[in-house]
N, C-alpha and C positions, 0 to 999 in steps of 0.2 A: 638972419641966416636961415636958409631954406633947409628943411629936414632932408636927411639922406635917404634916397630911394633904395629899397632892397634890391640886391642883385638878382638877376634872372636865373633861370635854371641852367645848368651846364649843358653844353651841346649834346653830350651823350644821352642826356635824359630826354631828348626830343624823340628818341626811338620809341615808337608806340604812343607818343603823346601829340605829335604834330597833327593838326587838323587842316588839311588842305581844303581850299574852297574853289569853286569853279569861277573862271573868268567869264563875265557875262558877254564879252564881245566875241571871244574866240572859242569858248567852250573848253579851253585848256584849264588845267588845274594849277592854281597858284597857292602858295603856302600861307597858312594863317594859324594862329594859336587859338584853340577853343577856350570858351569860358569855363572855368572849373566847375560851375554849377550846372553846366549843360548836360553832362552825362546822366545826372539824376533824372532830368526831364526826358532824356532820350530813353532811359530804361522804362519809364512809365509809358511812353508811347509805344515801345516795343511790346510791353505787356498787353496793352490794349489791342495792338495788332494781332498778337497771338490769340487773344480771346475772340477777335473777329474771325480769324482763320478757323478756330474751333467751331464757332457758330455756323460759318459757311459750310464746313465739312459735315456737321450734324444735319443741317438743312438739306444738303445734297443727298445724304444717305437715307434720311427718314421721310422726306416730303413726298407724298403721293405714292406710298407703298401699297400695293394691292396684288392680288394673284399669288404667284409663287414667290413668297417673300424671301425664302432662302436664296433662290436664283437671282432675284433682283438685288439683294444686298451684296452678293458675291460680285456681280457685274459692276455695281456702283462702287464697291470698294476697290476693284481693279482700276476703274477709271480714276478714282480719287488718288490712288497711289501713282498712277501715270502722271496726273497733273502735278503732284508733289515732286516727283523726280525730274520732270521736264522743267518745271518752274525753278527748281533749285539749280539745275544745270545752266539754264539760260541766264538767270540773274547773276550767278557767281561768275560765269564766263564773261559777261559784259563788264562787270566791275573790274575783274582782273585785266581784261583787254584795255579798258580805259586807263587803268593805272599804268600799264606798260607803255601805252602810246601817249600818255600825258594829255589826253583830250577826252572830253565828256560828251562829244556828239558822235563818236565812232562806236561801232559794234563789231563783233567778230565776223558778222556776215559780209563785211566789206572785203574780207580776204578771199571771197569766192567759194565758201563752203556750200552755200545753197545752190549756186550755179553748177558746181561740180557734182552735187548729189543728183540734180535733175538731168545732167548730161549722162551720168552712169545709168539712171533709170531709162532714159530714152535710148541710149545705145544698146542696152540689154534687150529691150523689146524689139528694136530694129534688127539686131543680129540673130537672136535666139527665138524670137516670137513670144506671143503672150502665153501660150501653153507652157513652154519651157521655163519661163521666168516664174510662173505661178507654181510650178512643180518643184522649184528649188526650195529646200528646207528653210524655214524662217531663220534658224540659227546661222546657217551658212550664208544666207543673204545678208543678215545683220553684220556678221563678221566681215564679209567682203566690202560692204559699204563703209564700215568704220575703218577698215584697213586702207581703202583707197583715199578717203578724206584725210586720215591721219598721216598716211604716207606722203600725200601732196604737201601738207603743211610742214611736216618735218623736213622734207626735201627742200622746200622753199626757204625755211628758216636756216637750215644748215648751209645752204648755198650762198645766201645773201647776208646773214648776220656778220660773218667775218669780213665781208667786203664793204659793208655799209657803215660799220662802226656805230657812231651815235645817230646816224640818219634813219631813225626808226620810221619816220613818216614816208621816206622813200620806199621802205619795205611795204608799208600799207598801200602806197600808190601802185606798186607792182602787183600786190594782191588784188587790187581793184581791176587792174588791166587783165589779170588772169580770169577774174569773174566775168568780165565782158567777153573775153575769148571763149569761155565755156558756154555762155549764153548764146553766142553766135553759132557755135557748133551744134548746140541743142536745137536751135531753130532750123538749122540746115537739115539735121537728121529727121526732124519732125515732118518735113515736107515729103519724105519718101514713105511715111507710114500710112497704112490704110485707116479708115475711120475707127475701126474697132481698136486697133493698137493705139491710136491717138487718144481715145477715151481713157485707156488704161494709164497712159503717160500723164494725161491731164489730171487724173485723180491723185497722182503723186506730187503735183505742184502745191498742194495745200496740206498742212499738218492735220492729222486725225488723232485726237486725244482719247477717243473712246474705243479703239479697236486694237490696242497693243497686246502682243503675245505675252502671256504671263512669264514664260521662261526668259524671254528677252527683257522683260521688265525687271526681273530679279537681277540679271546680269548688269543692266544699266544702273540699277539702284546701288549695287556694290561698287561699281566704278565711280559713280558720282559721289558716293559716300567717302571713298578713299581719297579722291581729289579734294573734297571739301575739308577733310581732316588735315591733309597736307597743307592746304591753303590757310587754314586756321593757325597753324604754327608759324606761318610767314607774315601774319598781319602786322607785327611791329616793323618789319623790313619794308612791307608794302606802304606803310604810313610814311616812312622816310623816302621811298621812291616817289611818292606823290609830290614831294617838295621840289623835284627836279633832278637832273643828272649831277650837276656840280655839288649841290648840298648833300645829296645822297653819298657821293664819293667822299666828301669831307667828313661825313659822319660814319664812315667805315663800311658802307654797303657796296658790294660788288655789283654795280648797276647793270653792267652788260650781262653778267651771268644771271642775275635775277630777272632781267627782261626775257631772256631765253626760257627760263623756267616758267615764268608766268604765261608767256605765249603758248608754250607746250600744254600747260594745264588748260588754258582756254580752248585750245584745239581739241583736246581729248573730250572736254565737256560738250562742245558743239557737235563733234562727230557722233558721239553717243546719242545725244538728244535728237539730232537730225535723222539718224538711222532708225531710231525708235518710233518717232511719230511723223517725221517729215520736216520740211524747211520752215523756219520762222525768221523773218528779216528784221522787223522793227519792234517786236514785242519786248526784247531785252532793253531797248532804249527807253520804252515807255515805263516799265516797272522800276528800272534803276533810278530814273529821275524822280519818280514818285517817292522812292525810298530816300533819295537825297533831300527832297522837300520835307519828308516826315521827320528826320532826325536832325537835319541842319548842321551836321558836323562831317568832317572828312575822315574820321577814324574808321578803319575797316571793321573793327569789332562791332560797330553800330550800323554802318552803311550796308554791309553784306547781309546781316539778319533782316534789316528793314527791306532790302530789295527782294530777298527770298520770300519774306512774308507777304509783301505786296503782290508778287508774282502768283503765289498760291491763292490769295484772296481773289485776285482778278480772274484767274482761270476757273476756280470753283464757282464763284458767284456768277461769272459769265455763262458757264455751262448750266448752272441752276436756272438762271433767268431764261436762257434760250430754250432749254429742254422742258422744264416743268412749268414755268410761269406763262411764257408766251406760246408754248407748244409749237415751236419752230424746229425744223430739221436743218437749219443753217449750220454750216461748219463754224465752230468757234474761232478757228484761226482767221477767218475772213474778218470778223469783227475786231479782234485784237490787233491784227495787222493794219486795219484801217485806222484805229485809234493811235497805234504806234507811228504810222506815217504822218498823221496830224501833229503828233508830238515832235517828230523830227523837223517838220516845216516850221513849227513855232520856235524851236531851238535855233534854227538857221536864221530866222527873220527877226528875232527879238532885238530890241535896242539895248546897247550897253547902259548899265546903271552908273 
């Protein structure tokens, strides 16, 4: 007579314990139960990642100090804070967006935020001129850019969510079409710019992590912090959402409402980070998948800290390498976007396991 196997955990206990894993063929998230011993190993890896982040931050602050040390430390600390805020916003928004769309090869940039940001920059220069746009107070410009991007996303979600019901991927497709539309408008407007105006617009096409306004940085840090705290409280429900629409409904999660909440959170994070430093397209995809590889579980309590830690290490170490070691003036965004694009191609072309 075979021994009786112990009964599994009740369905309700899956809230906060389900460990979704990515499907190798499609990039979508499929449910899986994690190994009970895995969280211990994940905590050790997160601690090592935190130590690595501290080492990278210390190296960036202290390496090559000379001249006016007080001024240099202040400027470096501002850049370090900018990298931390932007890394947190991009990593968290990407994880949230992938949870809402149930797909791990998508990022919030597919909704057209970057294209809309560039269109606003180009249209402002074309209509008001370079002088007027530069005379606009930084706080007013920041608020206008955030309001436009957030208004676009909220309008799109409010108009389509009720009509599309469960067809979230159709919503993403419409966002991609809007992105193509804004890029086409941007290219059209750029043709009427003179060379000086075009140079100003071209500078806005790449993120600049080293020249953020301290007042705007403080506002962005508060907004990102509030969204991060709110997202932390939703981690158990997000774990259940990762199982899919029907399992989430059966476990008592209002999937439709949670999808709207998560998409709005992602829109706020992307709008703030883009208005602060500029557009980033593939960086979130790169750091989030490195975070997935690091912890190997689908619990948001581990994947989110891992993604944020990887984002911070990549940004700080990259800035340290380009600026202090290699002595290059290259924009960090170019390097990270190049690596993120390669990661995107690898995710699209890899074979199913």
